MDTraj code that builds the backbone (N, CA, C; nanometers):
import mdtraj as md
import numpy as np

residues = "MET TYR SER SER GLU GLU LEU LYS ASN ILE THR GLY GLY GLY PHE SER TRP GLY VAL PHE THR ALA ILE THR ALA GLY ILE THR PHE ILE ILE SER VAL ILE ASP GLY TYR PHE ARG PRO LEU LYS CYS ASN LYS".split()
xyz = np.array([
    [1.4292, 0.4436, -3.6136],
    [1.4052, 0.4360, -3.4947],
    [1.2257, 0.3791, -3.4796],
    [1.2180, 0.4759, -3.3936],
    [1.0286, 0.4694, -3.3664],
    [0.9552, 0.5952, -3.3829],
    [0.8362, 0.5346, -3.3790],
    [0.7805, 0.6835, -3.4701],
    [0.7063, 0.7552, -3.3568],
    [0.6668, 0.8988, -3.3263],
    [0.6390, 1.0048, -3.1959],
    [0.4716, 0.8459, -3.1991],
    [0.4038, 0.8166, -3.2644],
    [0.3078, 0.7338, -3.3007],
    [0.3013, 0.6450, -3.1571],
    [0.4402, 0.5277, -3.1962],
    [0.4736, 0.4022, -3.1147],
    [0.5425, 0.4400, -2.9645],
    [0.5382, 0.5425, -2.9515],
    [0.6099, 0.5862, -2.8958],
    [0.5147, 0.7037, -2.7364],
    [0.3482, 0.7259, -2.8176],
    [0.3154, 0.7334, -2.7077],
    [0.2349, 0.5835, -2.6910],
    [0.2226, 0.5133, -2.7762],
    [0.1437, 0.3805, -2.6821],
    [0.1937, 0.2534, -2.5830],
    [0.3036, 0.3356, -2.5664],
    [0.3724, 0.2469, -2.4727],
    [0.3543, 0.2383, -2.3333],
    [0.2835, 0.1711, -2.2386],
    [0.2055, 0.1360, -2.1515],
    [0.3395, 0.0906, -2.0689],
    [0.4046, 0.1784, -1.8831],
    [0.4365, 0.0949, -1.8176],
    [0.3871, 0.0767, -1.7211],
    [0.4874, -0.0115, -1.5948],
    [0.4104, -0.0076, -1.4793],
    [0.3583, 0.1302, -1.4323],
    [0.2578, 0.1566, -1.3830],
    [0.2268, 0.2490, -1.3509],
    [0.1814, 0.2198, -1.2048],
    [0.1820, 0.3422, -1.1481],
    [0.2190, 0.3544, -0.9827],
    [0.0464, 0.3398, -0.9629],
    [-0.0021, 0.2787, -0.8854],
    [-0.1813, 0.1593, -0.8360],
    [-0.1717, 0.1895, -0.6456],
    [-0.2365, 0.3484, -0.6980],
    [-0.2737, 0.3272, -0.5360],
    [-0.3211, 0.2453, -0.4354],
    [-0.4431, 0.1948, -0.5414],
    [-0.5309, 0.0507, -0.4274],
    [-0.3763, -0.1107, -0.3848],
    [-0.2959, -0.0910, -0.4625],
    [-0.1588, -0.1724, -0.3809],
    [-0.1367, -0.0810, -0.2850],
    [-0.0537, -0.0019, -0.3026],
    [-0.0628, 0.0632, -0.1977],
    [-0.0786, 0.1252, -0.0635],
    [-0.2285, 0.1403, -0.1109],
    [-0.3246, 0.1728, 0.0595],
    [-0.3043, 0.0123, 0.0750],
    [-0.4113, -0.1028, 0.0199],
    [-0.3928, -0.2307, 0.1364],
    [-0.2897, -0.2778, 0.1248],
    [-0.1126, -0.2789, 0.1520],
    [0.0021, -0.2958, 0.1442],
    [-0.0234, -0.1944, 0.3194],
    [-0.0406, -0.0312, 0.2792],
    [-0.0105, 0.0381, 0.4039],
    [-0.0974, -0.0195, 0.4967],
    [-0.2116, -0.0653, 0.5141],
    [-0.3813, -0.1131, 0.5269],
    [-0.3208, -0.2474, 0.5951],
    [-0.2227, -0.3342, 0.6031],
    [-0.1764, -0.4482, 0.6343],
    [-0.0355, -0.4103, 0.6678],
    [0.0321, -0.3740, 0.6914],
    [0.1466, -0.3009, 0.7373],
    [0.1022, -0.2400, 0.9210],
    [-0.0079, -0.1500, 0.8704],
    [-0.0499, -0.0570, 0.9867],
    [-0.1534, -0.1847, 1.0732],
    [-0.1693, -0.2919, 1.0475],
    [-0.2830, -0.3767, 1.0800],
    [-0.1402, -0.4641, 1.1516],
    [-0.0832, -0.5595, 1.1441],
    [-0.0151, -0.5858, 1.1741],
    [0.1085, -0.5686, 1.2749],
    [0.1349, -0.4605, 1.2560],
    [0.1974, -0.3457, 1.4004],
    [0.0772, -0.3126, 1.4678],
    [-0.0102, -0.3029, 1.4879],
    [-0.1280, -0.2587, 1.5711],
    [-0.1671, -0.3837, 1.6163],
    [-0.1843, -0.5019, 1.6043],
    [-0.1325, -0.6098, 1.6701],
    [-0.0971, -0.6677, 1.7459],
    [0.0914, -0.6622, 1.7128],
    [0.1996, -0.6674, 1.7724],
    [0.1860, -0.5232, 1.9429],
    [0.1523, -0.4010, 1.8595],
    [0.1747, -0.3681, 1.9517],
    [-0.0020, -0.3553, 2.1097],
    [0.0092, -0.4432, 2.0525],
    [-0.1759, -0.4980, 2.1327],
    [-0.1303, -0.6086, 2.2701],
    [-0.0466, -0.6677, 2.1850],
    [-0.0584, -0.8253, 2.2445],
    [0.0800, -0.7934, 2.3304],
    [0.1606, -0.7124, 2.3067],
    [0.2649, -0.6660, 2.3896],
    [0.2276, -0.5128, 2.5036],
    [0.1273, -0.4786, 2.4916],
    [0.1468, -0.3570, 2.5941],
    [-0.0746, -0.3242, 2.5791],
    [-0.0769, -0.4268, 2.6704],
    [-0.2479, -0.4268, 2.6024],
    [-0.2348, -0.3628, 2.6953],
    [-0.4007, -0.2579, 2.6246],
    [-0.4306, -0.1420, 2.7628],
    [-0.5825, -0.1426, 2.8259],
    [-0.6160, -0.1366, 2.9080],
    [-0.7689, -0.1666, 2.9370],
    [-0.8784, -0.0094, 2.9147],
    [-1.0199, -0.0452, 2.8579],
    [-1.1077, 0.0093, 2.8050],
    [-1.1015, 0.1017, 2.9655],
    [-1.1052, 0.2138, 2.8987],
    [-1.2005, 0.2979, 3.0571],
    [-1.4142, 0.2848, 3.0527],
    [-1.4670, 0.2916, 3.1087],
    [-1.6149, 0.2897, 3.0864],
    [-1.6248, 0.3597, 3.2179],
])
top = md.Topology()
chain = top.add_chain()
for i, resn in enumerate(residues, 1):
    res = top.add_residue(resn, chain, resSeq=i)
    for name in ("N", "CA", "C"):
        top.add_atom(name, md.element.get_by_symbol(name[0]), res)
traj = md.Trajectory(xyz[None], top)
């Protein structure tokens, strides 16, 4: 079948923290824009 050296050299689709962070930031931004449009709050100065 496969030797142990061949099995050690297999690389798969690993988890990418950068992609996860970018997707999470994009979703948060879109939700914030929608929330700000439908529920605008005044700035207190």
